[in-house]
N, C-alpha and C positions, 0 to 999 in steps of 0.2 A: 548660632545661637549665642546670645549674650547673657551674661550673668548680671543681674540687676536687682536692685531694692526698690520697691514701690516709693512713690514720694509720700511725704507725711499727709495724712488724711485721706489717702486713696487706698480703699481695701481691694485686695485682689484674692482670687482663690485658685487653686491648682485645678485646671480644667479636667485632670484625671480622677482625683480623689475627693476634691471639693473643699480641702482645708483652707483657712486663711494663711497666706503665705507672706503677710506683712512682716518685715523685719527678718525674714528667713533668706537663705540663699536660693534663688529660683531662676529659672530660665525664662526669658520672655522673648518671644520671637513672632514673625508674622506667619499667618496661615499661607501654606504653599499655594492654595487656589483663590483665596479672596482678599488676603492680605490683613484680616482681622488679627488683633494682638492676642497672643495665646500665652499664658503663664502656667508653669509646671514646677512642682517642688523637686528638691533634689532626690527624695526616695523614689517618685514615680519615674523620673529620669533614669536612675540607676537600676530600677527593676524592669525598665522598658516597657511600663504599662501603657497602653493604648489611650489615645486622647481623641476627641471629636471637636471639631470646630463648632462653636454655638450658632454661628451664622450661616455656614454652608454645608456642614455636616461631613466635611472631609475627615478622614481618620488616619492616624498614624501611629507609629511605635514611640 
């Protein structure tokens, strides 16, 4: 997992809770099944909230 901040003008949302993560510390990584980029906020990562890939439906902690 890499820590990243989205590029300016690009809006991203946490795939777990849906908040706008622009300007926040967030993890962005490729889906283990299909490679789609997934972003998660620090709170959801810390709480191990489940996420679901919007493209293939893969679920993870």
